[in-house]
N, C-alpha and C positions, 0 to 999 in steps of 0.2 A: 504494500500500500504506500502511495506517495506521501512524503513528509512535507511537500510544498504547501504553504498556506498563503492566504491573501491577507496581508497586513493593511489595515485601513485607518486613516487619520480622521476621526469623527469629530463633528461639532456637537457637543453635548450640552452647551449652555451658551446663550447669546451674550457676547461680551458687553460689559458696561464701560465704555471708553476704551482704553488700551487693552487688548486681549491679554489674558493670563493663561498659564498652562492648564489650569483647572477647567477652562472652557472647552478643552479638547480631550480626546482619549484615543490611544492607539490600541487597536484590537486585532485579533487574528481570527479569521473565518475561513471556511473551505474555499478553494478556488472555484469560481462559478462556472457553469456550463453555458455554452452558446445557445441563445434562444433561436427558434425557427426564424430564418431570414436575417439573423443578427450575427454577432461574433463576440469574442473575448480578446481584449488587447492587453498584452503585458507591457506596462508602462516602464520606460527607461529614464526619461527626463520629464520633469514637472516644472511648469512655469509658476513662479511666485510673484504675484502682482498686487498693488494696492487695491485694485477693484475687488479682490476677494474679501477684504475687510467689509466693504459695503454690502456684499452678498450675505454676510453673517447677521445683519440686522433684519428684524421683521418690519421692513419698511418698503414702500413702493419704489421700484427701480426698473431699469430696462430688462432685468432678469428676475425671476422669483427668488425669494430668500432661500438659502440652504436650509433644508429641514433639519430640525434637531434629530440627532441619531444617524444622519447621513454623513458620508465622507465629504470632506471639503472640496467643493468644485474647483477644477483647475484644467487648464489646457495642458495636454501631454503629448509627448512623442514616444511611440513604442512600436512593438512588433505584434502582429496578429498571432495569438496563441492558438485559437480554435475558431473556425469560420463555418457558418451555415449561410453565408451571404455569397452569391455567385460572383460578385464584383471584387471580392477579396479572398486571398489564399493565406494559409498559415505561412508565416515567415515574411509577409509583406510589412514594410515600414509604413506607419500611418501617423497623421496628426489629427487630434480631435479634442473636443471638450469633454473631459472625463472627470477624474477626481484624484486626490492624493491617496493612492492605493496601488498595490502591486498589480492587480488585475481589474480591469473595468469591463463591464458588459455594455456593448454598443447595440442598441435596439435598431430594427429596420428603420432607415431614414434618419438615423442619428448623424450629428455633425462630425463626420470623419472623412479624411481625404488621404489618398496614397501620396507618398513623398519619395523623391529620388535622392537618397543620401550620397550618391556618387558625385553630386555636384557641389557638395559642401565638405569642409574639413571635419565637421562633427554634426551628428543629427541634432544636437542642441541648437544649431543655427536656425532651425525652423521655429524656435521659441524666441529668437532674438532678431538677427539681421533680416532674414527672409521670412519671418513669421509676423505675428500680430504687432510686435514691438516696432520692427522696422517699417512695416506698412502703415502703422499709426503715424509715425513721423513723416513718411513719404506723402500719404494722401492728406493728412491733416494740415501739413504746411503748404503743399503745392496746390491742392484743390480748394482748400478753404482760405488759408492765409494769403495765397497768391503773391508771394514776395517778388518785387521787381528789383533788377540790378540797381545798386546804389541806395536802396532803402535800408532802414535799420530794423532788424528783427531782434526781439528780446525773448529769451526763453527762461521760464522759471522751472525749478527742479532740473536745472540744466545738466547736472552731472549724472542724472539718472539714465536709465537705458534708453527711454524715448527722447528725453531732452538732449542728450549728447548727439544723437543722430539728427535731430531737428536742426541744431546749430550747424552741423557739418553740411547738411543738404542746403541750408540757406547760404553758406559760403560758396558751395558749388554753383549756386544760382546768382552769385555776384552781390549778395547783400552784406552789409556790415552787421556783426552779430555780438550781442551782449548776453551774457549768461549770469543768472543769479543762482548761487548754491551755498551750502552751509559748510564753512570751515576753509582754512587756508589751503589744505591739501587738495580739496575738490576744486577750488578756484585755480590752483596751479595746473591741475590736469586739464581744465577747460581750455586754457591758453596753450599749454605745451603739447598736449596729446590730441586735442580736438580742433585746434585752430581758431577758437573764439577770439574776437578782437579785444573784448573787455570781459573781465569776470568780477562780479560783486559778491562779497560775503555778507549775507543777511544776518548772521548770528550776532547777538548782543546789540542790535540796532533798533531804534524806535522807527515807527512808520515814517516820520518826518526826516530822520537821518537817512533812511534807505531811499526815500524819494529824492533827496538832495543828491545822493550819489548817482542815481539814474539820470537826473537832470544834467549833471556834469558830463556823464558819458554820452548822453543823447540830447544835446542842446536844441536840436530842431524837432525833438519828439520821436516817439517810437511808432513805426508804421504797422508792424505786425507783432502781436504778442502771442506766444504759444504758452498757454497757462496750464500748469500742472499742480499748483500749490494752493492758490486761493488765500483767504484770510487777509492779514495785514500786508503780506507781500503783494497780493493783487491790488490792494488799495493804494500802495505806494506807486505801483506801475500806472494805475489809472490817472494819477496826477500828471503823468508824462506822456500822454498819448498825442500823436500828431493828428492833424485834421484827417477825418475819414479813415482812421486806423481800423484794423481788423484784429479782433481778439478770438483766437481759437481756444475754446474752453474744453480742454481734454481731461483735466483732473483737478481735484481739490484735496490733495493729500493731507493738508494741515487740518482738515475738518473731519477726516474719517474716524478718528478716535476722540473727537471733541464732544464734551457733554452738551455744549450749546453751539449752534451754528453761528458763525460770524457774519457771513454774507458780505455783500459789497455795499458799504455804507456811503460811499461817495459816488453812487450811480449817476449823479448829476453830471459827472465828467463825460459820461457816454453821450449825453445830449450836447454838452458844450462842444465836444470834439466831433460830433456827428459820426461817432464810431459805431461799429457793429460787434456784437458778441454772438458767436456761433457755437452752439453745443455740438461736440464731435464724438461720434462712436464709429469705430472701425467696421462694425457690422454692416454699415451701409455701402461698403466697397468690396464685399466678398467676391462679387463677380469680376473684379479687376485685380485680384491677388496675383495672378500670373504676370500681368503687366508690371505691377509694382515690384514684385520679387525679382524679375529679370533685370530691371533697371538698378535696383539696389545691389544685386550680385555683380553687375557690370562695374559699378563704382568701386566696390570692394576689390575686384580684380585689377582695376586700374590704380589702386592705391590712393583713391580719393576719399575713402570712407573707412574709418576705424570703428570696430564694434567689439567692446569688451564684455566678457561674461564672468559672472561670479558664481561658480558652480560649487554648491555645498553637497555633502555626501550623506546618504542614508535616510530612510524614511523615519528612523527613530530620532533624527535631527530636524524633523519637520517644523516643530514649534520655534526653536531658536533661529532656524534659517528664515522662517517667515518674518520674525520680529526684526531681522536686519533691515527690512524695508522702512521701518519706522524709527530706528535708531540712527539711520544714515550710514550704517556700517558697510552696506553693499558697495562694490566697486565696479559695477557693470550690471548687465541683465542678470537678475537673480534666478538661478535654476537649481532645482534639487535633483540630483542623480540617485536613482534607487535601484538601478540594475546595470 
């Protein structure tokens, strides 16, 4: 009899503010069987993203909350373990929306696609550069932000997986790029590793101090904002918008663990500057993933785009790995390798 089990990282209590280890439980269950028309995927790499924190709340969102007692939802890259789906065979590499667990059941019609790992240096790239992270940066900036050569693009959460790619793509398009990040080391990386023109450290600064630094870096205002943080950082940026600026609202990581939402208290600036705020979800561009992935891969091959990954090991390390997102410890796209 096989001694293989399915380890699953369950949500057992809804976090109140910052998650704690007691909100989760790692359990062992039998390896599931493939349902009629479906399959079982052996997950190898798991994407850890700020959005998962939002899915843990019992609140309206673009996806239903993770049910208590279910494994934490996550995008994964893995290998088909057993298939009763004619479109997939055992051994195929796939990308899909599954969970933090060794084996995931994919029902007929589930969001899963075959991937070609021969075109990347690691299958984990499908969770970073040529996956949702890279494509969020690509489509969010180019389709929504529409930066023009010579304009100023400002990125918050700039040292993160999405932010660092946004800044580099903006440079490829001829824009001047300002990044806001936390800590001297991250700011150094923005300039030295990712080619940003200016890096601003928000740590220990009031909203007015941060606003003044942005004004000094962008005296003519900011034309495109790629917003990942929200809160007081977003408010400082709002004081420095150029006329008809475009704000791509991709994330609000400062509020995911907050007991009280801050919001944008100086919304008046959007009227004054005739600016637009566009909420962005990558789900709207699924039918163009191949197009975006090909362009990102080309830029990487040409040495124009650097993508770093922070790969943590082991499903028993799921909680501390996940919390790296909120402590700022991660140094690239955060991925958990479990096989």
